[in-house]
N, C-alpha and C positions, 0 to 999 in steps of 0.2 A: 528442561535442560537435559541435554544428551551427553553422556560420558563416552568419550572416544580416547581409549588408552588412558593416559594420566591426566589429560586435559578435559575440561568441560566446555561444551559448545553452547553459547548463548547467542542466538541469532539477532541481527539488527534488522528491524523492519521499519521501512519508511512508509507512512500513510499520508497521501495528499488528500485533504478534505476541503470541500467547498464551504465557504463561510456561512451560507444561508441554511443548509440542511444538514450535511454530514458532520460539520464541526459542532453544530447545535446538538446533533444526536450524540456525539462524543461527550458533550457537556452534560446532557441528560443522563447518560450512562454513569458519569462521575457523580452527579448529584443524587442519583438513585442508588449509589453504592454498588453498582454492578461491576464486577471485576473483569478486566481484560489484561492481557500480558503487558508487563512493564517494558518489554523490549520494543514496543511499538512507539515510534517517534512520529508525532503528527505535525504536518506542515499545512497551515491554513492558507488557502488560495481563494481569490474572490469567486471563482466559478471553476467547475471541472474542465471547461473548455480552455481555461488559461494554462493548463498543464501541457507544456511543450514536451513531446517525446524525448527531447534531449535531457529534460529534468530527470526522467526515469533512468536513462542511460548513465547520467552523472551520479545518481544515487547509488547505482550498482558499482560504478567506478570508485566511489568514495567508501565502499565497504558494505553496503546494504546486502543482506541475504535475500530479501524479498521486498517488493514494492506493491502497495495496494492503492488504488485510486477510488475515492468515494465521492459521489455527487448526488444531486437531487434526482428523484424519479423522473423518467421521461414525461414531459408534459407539465411538470411542476417547477421547472427551472425559473429562478428569479430573473434570469436574462433571456427568457423565452426559449431559445433554441440551443443554448450552451451545451447541455448534456448530449444532444444529438451530434454536435461537432466533436465532443470529447469521445463519444463512442466510435465515431468513424476514425479518428486519429489513433485511438488505442488499438483498434482492430488491425490497422496497418502496422503499428509498433509490435504487436504480438506476433504478426507474421514475420517481421524482421528478426525478432528475438528467436523464433523457431529456426529461421534460416541460419542464424549465428550459432545455434546449438544450445541455447539457454533453455532450461527446463520450463515448460509451460506453467507449472505450478508456482513459479517465483513471482509472477505478476498476476494481478486480479483487478477487475473493475466491478464495483458494487454500487447499487443505488440505495441510499439510506436517507430517510427524511428526518426532520428535526424531532418528530414525535417517536422515533424508533430507537431509543437508547438501548433497549434489550437486543435489538437486531444488530446494532453497532458492536456491542460487547461480544455477541455470539460470532459475528463475522470476523472480528479481530482474533478471537480465540481460535476459531477454526483455521484461519489463515496462518497464524503462528504455529499451530500444530502441524500443518502441512509443510511449513518451512523447516521445522525441527526434523521431519522425516527426510527432507531433501538434503539437509546438511549444509555445510559452508559453501558459499558462492565463490568459486575459484576462477570462473571463466572471464568475468568482466572486471575483477578487482585490479586496481592500479597499485602496484607495489610502492610507487613513489608516495602514495597517500598514507601509507602505514607509518605509525609512529614507532620509533625504535625502543 
């Protein structure tokens, strides 16, 4: 938690996790009692290739300060080629975000298998720490989505 003036900053982090590996890795982290930041909100998707770049933009619009996409390791995808498609899509999205002036550290793509609970917890902790340093996302937030 970062203190800025009189207010404290608690970032909102959206994590898109594939059902077969990354979400199972998050489950393993939880059952192993490995801590990762509570500000991480996990959205389970069937495969990392199912993540439309518009989902990431919408998460930022709805107030996310950072978005992380987690999928199976290349070559281990349940849907054979899904993570290769996701990697291509996210590379294009990251270029678009750079063009829009969004800090590169606000988005991340990581491969986490079902047996890597410790890696999942470490990845989320590191990403949350990076978002803490970057501060509040003000570039893509939609003020209409704010509650009064």
